[in-house]
ROKETI-310351 format. One record per residue (C-alpha): residue number from 1; residue in one letter; x, y, z. Coordinates in pm, 1 decimal, always signed. Each point is the difference from the previous one (the first is absolute). Layout:
# ROKETI-310351
(atom NUM,'A',(X,Y,Z)) ...
# end
This chain:
# ROKETI-310351
(atom 1,'M',(+3237.1,+20993.1,-2283.8)) (atom 2,'F',(-131.2,-379.7,+133.3)) (atom 3,'D',(-166.5,+163.7,+288.3)) (atom 4,'K',(-197.7,+264.1,-208.4)) (atom 5,'I',(-119.1,-265.5,-263.7)) (atom 6,'K',(-82.0,-229.1,+299.1)) (atom 7,'N',(-200.7,+311.3,+130.6)) (atom 8,'I',(-204.1,+31.9,-300.8)) (atom 9,'V',(-35.5,-361.8,-45.1)) (atom 10,'L',(-185.4,+12.8,+334.5)) (atom 11,'K',(-205.9,+311.3,-103.2)) (atom 12,'I',(-79.7,-159.4,-305.2)) (atom 13,'D',(-133.2,-323.9,+245.2)) (atom 14,'R',(-232.2,+212.1,+221.7)) (atom 15,'Q',(-153.3,+213.3,-307.2)) (atom 16,'L',(-109.7,-386.7,-170.6)) (atom 17,'Y',(-86.1,-112.4,+314.4)) (atom 18,'K',(-281.4,+276.9,+30.4)) (atom 19,'K',(-92.7,-56.8,-332.9)) (atom 20,'F',(-34.6,-356.3,-70.6)) (atom 21,'G',(-19.5,-174.5,+303.1)) (atom 22,'S',(+213.7,-262.2,+253.0)) (atom 23,'D',(+231.9,-153.7,-159.1)) (atom 24,'K',(+249.5,+294.1,+36.4)) (atom 25,'S',(-102.9,-0.9,+370.4)) (atom 26,'T',(+300.0,-95.5,+181.2)) (atom 27,'K',(+249.0,+99.2,-208.5)) (atom 28,'F',(+168.4,+314.8,+177.0)) (atom 29,'L',(+40.5,-260.4,+277.7)) (atom 30,'E',(+144.8,-218.0,-211.7)) (atom 31,'N',(+249.5,+245.0,-141.7)) (atom 32,'L',(+206.9,+149.9,+356.2)) (atom 33,'N',(+325.1,-144.8,+26.4)) (atom 34,'E',(+18.3,+38.3,+359.3)) (atom 35,'A',(-351.5,-257.9,+22.8)) (atom 36,'Q',(+221.6,-195.6,-230.4)) (atom 37,'I',(+291.8,-31.5,+242.0)) (atom 38,'I',(-232.5,-49.3,+283.0)) (atom 39,'F',(-251.2,-285.8,-169.8)) (atom 40,'S',(+362.9,-164.4,-124.0)) (atom 41,'Y',(+171.1,+24.4,+389.0)) (atom 42,'L',(-326.3,-171.3,+164.0)) (atom 43,'N',(-156.0,-204.5,-279.1)) (atom 44,'E',(+194.6,-319.5,-101.5)) (atom 45,'I',(+50.8,-116.3,-428.8)) (atom 46,'G',(-315.7,-272.4,-88.3)) (atom 47,'K',(-201.0,+77.1,+304.3)) (atom 48,'E',(-273.4,+160.3,+107.1)) (atom 49,'S',(-20.2,+311.0,+100.0)) (atom 50,'K',(+126.9,+95.8,+320.1)) (atom 51,'V',(-90.1,+392.1,-17.9)) (atom 52,'K',(-281.3,+201.2,-140.1)) (atom 53,'F',(-75.9,+353.0,+5.4)) (atom 54,'V',(-377.3,+44.1,+101.4)) (atom 55,'G',(-222.9,+296.8,+124.7)) (atom 56,'G',(+15.5,+357.1,-130.4)) (atom 57,'C',(+302.3,-34.9,-242.5)) (atom 58,'V',(-202.0,-280.9,-220.1)) (atom 59,'R',(-318.1,+169.0,+16.9)) (atom 60,'K',(+128.0,+348.8,-126.7)) (atom 61,'A',(+225.1,-214.7,-252.9)) (atom 62,'I',(-324.6,-156.4,-130.6)) (atom 63,'C',(-115.0,+345.0,+14.7)) (atom 64,'G',(+234.5,+152.8,-223.1)) (atom 65,'E',(+64.8,+231.6,+314.5)) (atom 66,'N',(+335.6,+159.7,+82.8)) (atom 67,'I',(+173.3,-239.2,+295.5)) (atom 68,'D',(+198.6,+87.8,+289.3)) (atom 69,'D',(+4.2,-212.5,+267.9)) (atom 70,'I',(+86.5,-379.5,-63.4)) (atom 71,'D',(-151.2,-241.3,+271.9)) (atom 72,'L',(+100.4,-386.0,-103.5)) (atom 73,'A',(-107.5,-355.6,+220.1)) (atom 74,'T',(+228.1,-270.8,+111.1)) (atom 75,'V',(-33.4,-327.6,+94.8)) (atom 76,'F',(+335.1,+53.7,+189.6)) (atom 77,'T',(+5.6,+132.2,+338.3)) (atom 78,'P',(+134.5,+338.6,+61.0)) (atom 79,'E',(+345.9,-147.4,+139.7)) (atom 80,'E',(+8.1,-240.7,-336.7)) (atom 81,'V',(-16.1,+295.7,-198.5)) (atom 82,'K',(+276.1,+247.6,+151.2)) (atom 83,'K',(+235.6,-336.8,-1.9)) (atom 84,'K',(-47.7,-53.2,-410.2)) (atom 85,'L',(-6.3,+369.9,-51.0)) (atom 86,'N',(+298.4,+144.8,+243.0)) (atom 87,'Q',(+209.8,-337.8,-157.3)) (atom 88,'K',(-31.1,+175.5,-308.2)) (atom 89,'D',(+79.5,+337.8,+184.9)) (atom 90,'I',(-346.2,+134.8,-8.5)) (atom 91,'K',(-64.1,+227.9,+304.1)) (atom 92,'V',(-332.2,-80.6,+180.5)) (atom 93,'I',(-153.3,+196.8,+225.4)) (atom 94,'D',(-186.7,-143.8,+250.4)) (atom 95,'T',(-330.7,+266.3,+16.9)) (atom 96,'G',(-285.6,-250.6,+161.6)) (atom 97,'L',(+135.4,-374.3,+59.4)) (atom 98,'S',(-287.6,-30.9,+255.6)) (atom 99,'H',(-222.7,+42.5,-291.4)) (atom 100,'G',(+273.8,-206.6,-290.7)) (atom 101,'T',(+97.4,+284.0,-160.7)) (atom 102,'V',(+362.8,+98.2,-75.3)) (atom 103,'T',(+116.9,+344.2,-268.0)) (atom 104,'I',(+222.0,-14.2,-240.6)) (atom 105,'I',(+81.7,+271.4,-211.1)) (atom 106,'L',(+212.0,-43.4,-290.7)) (atom 107,'N',(+67.7,+258.4,-264.1)) (atom 108,'K',(-250.5,+226.5,+192.9)) (atom 109,'K',(-248.9,-213.7,-54.3)) (atom 110,'K',(-180.9,-103.2,+297.2)) (atom 111,'F',(-160.0,-364.3,+41.9)) (atom 112,'E',(-202.1,-152.2,+308.5)) (atom 113,'I',(+19.7,-379.7,+42.9)) (atom 114,'T',(-222.2,-114.9,+208.1)) (atom 115,'T',(-45.5,-389.0,+97.8)) (atom 116,'L',(-355.5,-155.7,-63.2)) (atom 117,'R',(-205.3,+69.8,+307.6)) (atom 118,'K',(-290.0,-119.6,+128.1)) (atom 119,'D',(-179.1,+193.7,+270.5)) (atom 120,'I',(-17.4,-150.8,+368.6)) (atom 121,'S',(-217.7,+297.3,+191.0)) (atom 122,'T',(+11.9,+381.1,-92.6)) (atom 123,'D',(-72.3,+270.9,+214.5)) (atom 124,'G',(-110.7,+253.7,-254.4)) (atom 125,'R',(+348.0,+184.4,-25.1)) (atom 126,'H',(+210.6,-313.2,-11.9)) (atom 127,'A',(-43.3,-402.0,-67.1)) (atom 128,'N',(+190.5,-247.6,+137.6)) (atom 129,'V',(+103.9,-230.9,-291.2)) (atom 130,'E',(+161.8,-314.0,-64.9)) (atom 131,'F',(+186.8,-92.2,-302.0)) (atom 132,'T',(-105.5,-227.2,-268.1)) (atom 133,'S',(+104.4,-141.2,-330.9)) (atom 134,'N',(-404.7,-16.9,-148.3)) (atom 135,'W',(-31.8,+255.4,-268.3)) (atom 136,'K',(-350.2,+9.0,+60.1)) (atom 137,'E',(+34.0,+33.4,+369.8)) (atom 138,'D',(+191.7,+266.4,-13.0)) (atom 139,'S',(-238.4,+152.9,-271.7)) (atom 140,'L',(-307.9,+1.2,+250.0)) (atom 141,'R',(+124.5,+200.6,+255.1)) (atom 142,'R',(+55.5,+275.6,-269.0)) (atom 143,'D',(-258.9,+312.9,-6.4)) (atom 144,'F',(-168.5,-26.5,-284.0)) (atom 145,'T',(-15.5,-215.0,-336.1)) (atom 146,'I',(+175.2,+248.7,-193.4)) (atom 147,'N',(+312.0,+5.6,+205.9)) (atom 148,'A',(+59.5,-365.0,+46.5)) (atom 149,'I',(+71.3,-47.4,-403.1)) (atom 150,'Y',(+405.7,-169.0,+12.7)) (atom 151,'A',(+221.8,-26.8,-294.5)) (atom 152,'D',(+316.1,-177.3,-103.9)) (atom 153,'M',(+318.0,+135.9,-202.3)) (atom 154,'E',(-156.9,-194.3,-291.3)) (atom 155,'G',(-311.1,+187.3,+40.5)) (atom 156,'R',(-242.3,-320.8,+82.9)) (atom 157,'I',(-199.0,+144.3,+233.3)) (atom 158,'F',(-166.7,-150.4,+275.2)) (atom 159,'D',(-392.2,+127.4,+95.6)) (atom 160,'P',(-137.7,-204.3,+272.2)) (atom 161,'L',(-258.4,+208.6,+71.4)) (atom 162,'E',(-92.9,+153.8,-319.0)) (atom 163,'G',(+165.6,+341.8,+24.4)) (atom 164,'I',(+33.7,+79.5,-334.9)) (atom 165,'A',(-394.7,-42.5,-122.3)) (atom 166,'D',(-82.1,+235.6,+308.0)) (atom 167,'L',(+254.3,+210.7,-158.9)) (atom 168,'K',(-131.8,-2.1,-294.0)) (atom 169,'N',(-325.7,+43.7,+80.6)) (atom 170,'G',(+13.0,+292.0,+271.4)) (atom 171,'E',(-89.5,-153.1,+294.2)) (atom 172,'I',(+210.6,-13.6,+281.7)) (atom 173,'K',(-86.1,-267.8,+237.9)) (atom 174,'F',(+104.5,-96.1,+314.1)) (atom 175,'I',(+149.7,-319.2,+67.2)) (atom 176,'G',(-263.8,-222.8,+199.2)) (atom 177,'S',(-183.5,+208.4,+235.9)) (atom 178,'A',(+80.9,+437.7,+7.2)) (atom 179,'E',(-122.4,+8.2,+326.3)) (atom 180,'E',(+324.3,-241.5,+58.8)) (atom 181,'R',(+202.5,+107.6,-181.4)) (atom 182,'I',(-94.5,+343.5,+161.6)) (atom 183,'Q',(+60.9,-114.7,+355.4)) (atom 184,'E',(+354.4,-137.6,-88.0)) (atom 185,'D',(+110.1,+335.2,-73.2)) (atom 186,'Y',(-194.8,+362.1,+19.9)) (atom 187,'L',(+204.4,+165.0,-236.3)) (atom 188,'R',(-193.1,-260.8,-309.5)) (atom 189,'I',(-258.4,+260.4,+37.0)) (atom 190,'L',(+187.5,+273.7,-208.1)) (atom 191,'R',(+176.0,-264.2,-167.9)) (atom 192,'Y',(-377.1,-70.6,-140.5)) (atom 193,'F',(-57.9,+306.0,-131.9)) (atom 194,'R',(+375.5,+74.5,-164.0)) (atom 195,'F',(-86.1,-319.5,-223.2)) (atom 196,'F',(-359.0,+70.0,-51.0)) (atom 197,'I',(-4.8,+362.4,-179.5)) (atom 198,'Q',(+312.4,-112.5,-193.7)) (atom 199,'Y',(-111.7,-344.5,-140.2)) (atom 200,'S',(-393.5,-13.3,+50.4)) (atom 201,'K',(-218.9,-41.3,-248.8)) (atom 202,'L',(-321.4,-41.4,+213.9)) (atom 203,'D',(-167.7,+126.8,+301.3)) (atom 204,'Y',(+120.1,+2.7,+347.5)) (atom 205,'D',(-104.6,-391.1,+159.9)) (atom 206,'Q',(-253.0,+111.7,+285.0)) (atom 207,'E',(+163.3,-293.0,+246.2)) (atom 208,'I',(+282.3,+119.9,-61.6)) (atom 209,'I',(-66.4,+363.1,+83.5)) (atom 210,'R',(-204.5,-153.5,+279.8)) (atom 211,'S',(+294.4,-155.9,+177.6)) (atom 212,'I',(+236.2,+284.0,-73.6)) (atom 213,'K',(-265.7,+233.7,+224.2)) (atom 214,'L',(-24.6,-253.4,+247.6)) (atom 215,'H',(+352.7,+8.6,-9.0)) (atom 216,'I',(+133.3,+312.3,-19.7)) (atom 217,'D',(+92.3,+34.9,+358.3)) (atom 218,'G',(+278.6,-218.3,-54.0)) (atom 219,'L',(+219.4,+269.9,-180.7)) (atom 220,'N',(+30.9,+137.1,+349.9)) (atom 221,'K',(+257.3,-288.6,+86.9)) (atom 222,'I',(+163.6,+65.4,-355.7)) (atom 223,'S',(+343.2,+207.1,+58.4)) (atom 224,'N',(-63.9,+317.5,-162.0)) (atom 225,'E',(+291.8,-14.2,-179.6)) (atom 226,'R',(-94.8,-352.1,-201.3)) (atom 227,'I',(-377.6,+199.2,-61.7)) (atom 228,'F',(+215.4,+301.9,-143.5)) (atom 229,'D',(+188.5,-222.4,-246.5)) (atom 230,'E',(-325.8,-157.1,-60.8)) (atom 231,'L',(-149.6,+395.1,-106.1)) (atom 232,'T',(+292.4,+91.7,-213.9)) (atom 233,'K',(-73.0,-294.1,-208.7)) (atom 234,'I',(-341.1,+72.8,-26.0)) (atom 235,'L',(+127.6,+387.3,-87.8)) (atom 236,'S',(+201.4,-114.7,-265.4)) (atom 237,'L',(-275.8,-194.0,-202.2)) (atom 238,'K',(-142.4,+206.2,-306.9)) (atom 239,'N',(-320.7,-6.5,+26.3)) (atom 240,'V',(-12.9,+51.3,+452.3)) (atom 241,'Y',(-337.8,+235.3,-99.3)) (atom 242,'N',(-202.8,-272.3,-23.1)) (atom 243,'L',(+69.2,-98.4,+336.3)) (atom 244,'F',(-166.6,+352.5,+110.1)) (atom 245,'S',(-267.3,+24.8,-346.5)) (atom 246,'N',(-129.7,-331.2,+187.2)) (atom 247,'N',(-248.7,+19.4,+318.6)) (atom 248,'T',(+79.0,-339.3,+143.2)) (atom 249,'S',(+370.5,+44.9,-37.5)) (atom 250,'R',(+29.2,+359.7,+106.6)) (atom 251,'E',(-204.4,-27.4,+328.9)) (atom 252,'I',(+222.2,-304.7,+85.4)) (atom 253,'I',(+328.3,+208.9,-63.6)) (atom 254,'Q',(-131.6,+314.2,+166.3)) (atom 255,'N',(-42.9,-238.8,+314.3)) (atom 256,'I',(+370.0,-74.6,-6.3)) (atom 257,'F',(+136.6,+332.6,-74.4)) (atom 258,'P',(-257.8,+262.7,+78.7)) (atom 259,'Q',(+256.4,+245.9,-105.7)) (atom 260,'F',(-110.2,-64.8,-356.1)) (atom 261,'K',(-224.2,+319.3,-16.0)) (atom 262,'Y',(+131.4,+98.6,-361.1)) (atom 263,'Y',(-88.8,-247.2,-181.3)) (atom 264,'E',(-240.1,+155.2,-268.1)) (atom 265,'R',(+401.6,+174.3,-108.4)) (atom 266,'L',(+65.4,-341.8,-156.5)) (atom 267,'K',(-305.9,+12.0,-257.7)) (atom 268,'I',(+173.1,+332.7,-87.7)) (atom 269,'I',(+367.3,-205.4,-14.1)) (atom 270,'N',(-169.0,-238.9,-214.3)) (atom 271,'N',(-110.4,+240.8,-254.4)) (atom 272,'L',(+316.6,+132.0,-68.8)) (atom 273,'N',(+189.6,-110.0,-343.5)) (atom 274,'Q',(+259.9,-278.2,+66.5)) (atom 275,'K',(+316.0,+215.6,-11.3)) (atom 276,'L',(-151.1,+189.5,+274.0)) (atom 277,'K',(-106.8,-271.3,+218.2)) (atom 278,'N',(+335.3,-157.7,-54.5)) (atom 279,'N',(+127.7,+294.6,+220.5)) (atom 280,'F',(-198.6,-135.4,+347.6)) (atom 281,'D',(+175.2,-264.2,+169.2)) (atom 282,'N',(-142.8,-192.6,+260.9)) (atom 283,'Y',(+30.0,+271.2,+266.1)) (atom 284,'L',(-85.2,+270.0,-206.8)) (atom 285,'I',(-325.6,-227.8,+12.1)) (atom 286,'L',(+24.0,-1.7,+373.7)) (atom 287,'A',(+47.6,+371.2,+9.1)) (atom 288,'A',(-297.7,+50.9,-200.4)) (atom 289,'L',(-245.4,-247.9,+178.5)) (atom 290,'I',(+110.6,+174.7,+370.9)) (atom 291,'L',(+174.9,+353.8,-28.0)) (atom 292,'D',(-187.7,+347.3,+58.8)) (atom 293,'D',(+147.9,+333.5,+162.9)) (atom 294,'T',(+21.1,-183.6,+344.9)) (atom 295,'N',(+257.8,-185.0,+199.9)) (atom 296,'N',(-227.5,-303.5,+4.9)) (atom 297,'Y',(+237.5,-198.9,-218.5)) (atom 298,'E',(+221.1,+5.5,+254.7)) (atom 299,'Y',(-189.0,-303.6,+220.3)) (atom 300,'F',(-48.6,-223.6,-324.4)) (atom 301,'C',(+421.1,+32.9,-36.8)) (atom 302,'H',(+67.7,-79.8,+381.9)) (atom 303,'K',(-262.7,-285.1,-32.8)) (atom 304,'Y',(+127.7,-154.7,-262.6)) (atom 305,'K',(+366.2,+130.2,+38.3)) (atom 306,'T',(+51.1,+123.8,-317.9)) (atom 307,'S',(+324.1,+119.8,-104.2)) (atom 308,'N',(+122.6,+305.4,+1.8)) (atom 309,'N',(+31.9,+40.1,-363.1)) (atom 310,'I',(-426.9,-52.6,+12.0)) (atom 311,'K',(-49.3,+227.7,+269.2)) (atom 312,'N',(+244.8,+292.2,-125.4)) (atom 313,'R',(-201.8,-53.8,-313.8)) (atom 314,'F',(-283.3,+16.1,+163.9)) (atom 315,'E',(+30.9,+297.8,+209.0)) (atom 316,'N',(+105.5,+237.4,-326.8)) (atom 317,'I',(-338.6,-92.9,-114.9)) (atom 318,'S',(-169.7,+103.7,+257.2)) (atom 319,'K',(+197.2,+338.9,+62.0)) (atom 320,'N',(-66.9,+96.5,-286.8)) (atom 321,'F',(-316.4,-94.8,-70.4)) (atom 322,'E',(-202.6,+294.4,-3.7)) (atom 323,'S',(+257.9,+139.7,-237.6)) (atom 324,'L',(-143.6,-210.3,-267.7)) (atom 325,'K',(-329.5,+170.2,+0.3)) (atom 326,'N',(+170.4,+301.4,-50.8)) (atom 327,'K',(+64.6,+124.3,-392.6)) (atom 328,'K',(+351.2,+158.0,+90.8)) (atom 329,'F',(+193.9,-369.8,+75.0)) (atom 330,'Y',(-59.2,-99.3,-364.3)) (atom 331,'T',(+231.2,+224.8,-187.8)) (atom 332,'E',(+393.8,-135.6,-96.3)) (atom 333,'E',(+138.3,+252.0,+228.2)) (atom 334,'N',(-193.7,-72.4,+354.5)) (atom 335,'I',(+68.8,-386.2,-139.5)) (atom 336,'K',(+392.2,+139.0,-19.0)) (atom 337,'K',(-44.5,+123.0,+364.7)) (atom 338,'M',(-170.8,-336.0,+49.5)) (atom 339,'I',(+302.0,-204.2,-85.9)) (atom 340,'Y',(+291.9,+153.3,+144.6)) (atom 341,'L',(-173.5,+35.6,+344.4)) (atom 342,'S',(-97.8,-397.8,-1.1)) (atom 343,'N',(+83.1,-231.2,-290.1)) (atom 344,'K',(-144.5,-104.5,-405.0)) (atom 345,'K',(-160.3,-331.0,+188.8)) (atom 346,'Y',(-189.9,+276.9,+284.9)) (atom 347,'V',(-104.5,+190.4,-268.8)) (atom 348,'K',(-138.0,-249.9,-215.9)) (atom 349,'D',(-177.2,-153.2,+237.7)) (atom 350,'L',(-228.6,+393.9,+31.9)) (atom 351,'L',(-60.1,+2.6,-350.6)) (atom 352,'L',(-168.4,-297.6,+0.5)) (atom 353,'L',(-159.6,-37.2,+321.8)) (atom 354,'S',(-127.1,+330.8,-135.4)) (atom 355,'I',(-185.3,-192.4,-249.6)) (atom 356,'C',(-229.8,-165.1,+264.0)) (atom 357,'I',(-38.8,+330.3,+181.1)) (atom 358,'N',(-12.7,+321.3,-169.8)) (atom 359,'K',(-343.3,-52.6,-213.0)) (atom 360,'K',(+86.8,+261.8,-284.2)) (atom 361,'I',(+306.9,-121.4,-53.4)) (atom 362,'N',(+128.9,-46.5,-352.9)) (atom 363,'I',(+137.5,-316.9,-109.8)) (atom 364,'L',(+229.4,+98.0,-281.5)) (atom 365,'E',(+94.5,+281.6,+264.9)) (atom 366,'I',(+123.0,-255.8,+249.2)) (atom 367,'E',(+155.1,-234.8,-353.3)) (atom 368,'K',(+236.4,+337.8,-90.4)) (atom 369,'L',(+81.9,+36.4,+392.1)) (atom 370,'I',(+123.1,-335.4,+83.0)) (atom 371,'E',(+182.9,-13.4,-363.3)) (atom 372,'Y',(+156.1,+374.3,+151.6)) (atom 373,'V',(+110.8,-191.5,+323.6)) (atom 374,'A',(+183.5,-258.0,-189.8)) (atom 375,'K',(+199.9,+267.3,-171.9)) (atom 376,'C',(+63.0,+229.6,+262.4)) (atom 377,'E',(+352.3,+70.3,+88.8)) (atom 378,'V',(+5.8,+25.2,+376.4)) (atom 379,'P',(+122.5,+351.2,+63.0)) (atom 380,'K',(+315.4,+39.6,+242.1)) (atom 381,'F',(+74.6,+296.3,+217.8)) (atom 382,'P',(+285.1,+199.6,-123.3)) (atom 383,'I',(+101.5,+158.7,+379.3)) (atom 384,'S',(+228.6,-226.3,+215.9)) (atom 385,'G',(+97.4,+83.2,+379.0)) (atom 386,'D',(+349.7,+8.2,-129.1)) (atom 387,'Y',(-131.9,+332.2,-232.9)) (atom 388,'L',(-169.5,+145.2,+293.3)) (atom 389,'K',(+304.9,-42.5,+208.4)) (atom 390,'K',(+200.8,+207.2,-225.6)) (atom 391,'Y',(-195.4,+277.7,+142.4)) (atom 392,'G',(+70.6,-70.7,+363.8)) (atom 393,'Y',(-264.5,-230.7,+119.9)) (atom 394,'E',(+125.0,-252.3,+195.7)) (atom 395,'T',(-100.6,-329.0,+57.2)) (atom 396,'G',(-340.9,-87.6,+215.1)) (atom 397,'E',(-373.8,+142.8,+46.5)) (atom 398,'M',(+61.1,+361.0,-178.2)) (atom 399,'L',(+78.9,-143.8,-342.9)) (atom 400,'G',(-182.8,-334.1,-36.8)) (atom 401,'K',(-331.7,+312.5,+42.3)) (atom 402,'K',(+185.6,+206.9,-250.8)) (atom 403,'L',(+44.1,-308.8,-238.9)) (atom 404,'K',(-359.4,-79.6,-4.3)) (atom 405,'S',(-133.7,+372.1,-23.3)) (atom 406,'L',(+232.5,+4.4,-305.6)) (atom 407,'E',(-180.4,-328.6,-88.2)) (atom 408,'E',(-338.9,+123.3,+69.8)) (atom 409,'K',(+44.7,+292.3,-276.1)) (atom 410,'W',(+140.3,-194.7,-278.7)) (atom 411,'I',(-278.0,-231.1,+16.1)) (atom 412,'E',(-272.7,+245.4,+7.7)) (atom 413,'N',(+183.1,+171.2,-280.5)) (atom 414,'D',(-18.5,-310.4,-156.9)) (atom 415,'F',(+336.2,-131.8,+30.4)) (atom 416,'I',(+129.9,+286.1,-127.4)) (atom 417,'I',(+237.9,+281.1,+200.6)) (atom 418,'E',(+250.7,+257.1,-126.9)) (atom 419,'K',(+375.2,+14.8,+178.2)) (atom 420,'K',(-94.4,+392.4,+86.2)) (atom 421,'I',(-334.9,-57.5,+205.1)) (atom 422,'I',(+241.9,-299.8,+146.4)) (atom 423,'E',(+326.1,+242.6,+97.2)) (atom 424,'K',(-271.5,+271.4,+107.7)) (atom 425,'S',(-152.1,-254.6,+217.2)) (atom 426,'L',(+341.6,-123.5,+149.1)) (atom 427,'N',(+128.3,+388.9,+19.2)) (atom 428,'K',(-271.6,+102.2,+182.1)) (atom 429,'A',(+30.2,-280.2,+253.8)) (atom 430,'R',(+375.6,+42.3,+19.9)) (atom 431,'K',(-88.8,+392.6,+80.7)) (atom 432,'N',(-250.7,-113.8,+280.6)) 
# end
C-alpha cells in the first residue's frame, strides 16, 4: 500500500512540475530509496556531498520525463567507492575502471557511478582521463550544457554552465567549441540531433552544422554498436519525424544512414491518433524507414549487428510486404491464419505498417483488426502424432507429412475439420 501511495505522489510531482515549474524538479530522484541508500553510504553527515546525480537523469527530472538509468558523479576514486559500498554488502561491478566508472544494481535499479574526471587526450572514440576533485572541471569535459547539471540528495542544484537556462530556452549548446567536442567523440553528432529534436525551440546553429558536416566521416571510427544504440534512442522520440521534415537534419541523417529511403512514411505515422501512434515502437519506426519487398534490410541488420528479434520482425514484414496491398489480407479469417502461422506481435506489426504502405487503407478498419488480434484466441491443432499412430503410422517422415497435410486442410477450412474427414483420409492412407 505504501509503495502504491508513493508512486501516486511521484506521478503528481511530475504533473506539478510540468504545470508550475522547477520547484518539483528533482523530487523523483530524491525519493528513490536505492539512491538514498547509496548516498548515505558515500556521504558523511553534516559534510559537503561527495556524490551527486548528473547528466540525463537530472535533465529528465527537470523536464518531468520518465527516468531509466541513473548516473552519479563522485569525488571518490572507483577503489574508494567499491570499498565503502562493499563494507555495506552492496555489490559493485567493474564496468569501466579505466574511465573511473563502476556499476551498482540495487533492487533491480541500475546506477553508474563515475569519479570526477578531466580529459587529457582523445582520438574521437576514447578519451584518456585524469581523476579530479573539482566539479567544475568535470562539467567542462561533458558534451552539452544541458547534460552538465548536478543535483544532490537534498535537491540542491549545481549548474556551473547554466544548462537549466539553456534547457528552458530550448537551446542546445556544446560545452566550449563544438568542433573540439565533436572531435573528442564523433558520436556526439548523433547525440546533438537527438537532443535538438527533443528540446530545441530554435533553428539549427549553422556554425554547429558546419562543424558536423566537416567531421561527419569521423563516425566511421565509432563502433556500429554504439551508433545503433544512439539511433534507437533517437527513434524512440515522439517527434522523430522532425528530424526528416527539416532539410538540414534530413540531409545529414541520410548521409549517415542512406538506407532511410522511406522517411515520408513517418509523416503518415505522425498524423495518426495518439492511441495508434503509441503502438509504434522504435524498431517499427526503423522498419518504416527502410523496409520494402526486397531483402536489403539484411545488410543493415548485419552492419549494425541487430538482435535476432529485430531481424525476424523485419523478415516477417518484408516477406508479407506485397500482401499488405491486397484487400483479402484485411479479413478476420486471414488475420487468424496469420496469427496461427506466426504470432500476434508479427501480425500487429503488419497491420500497423500497412497504414504507411497501402494508400487505400481504412484506419478504422486497422484499429478494429488490431483489437481483434488482441482478443483472438490462437487456434490449437486438434490432431497429434499419437492419434495418427492408432491408424498404423510410425514415427518418421510419413507421419510428419500426413500431419502437415491434415493441418493445411484444417487451416484452409477456417480451423475446422470433421472427424469423419480425418478418418476417411487416414483409412484411405492405411489401405494404400
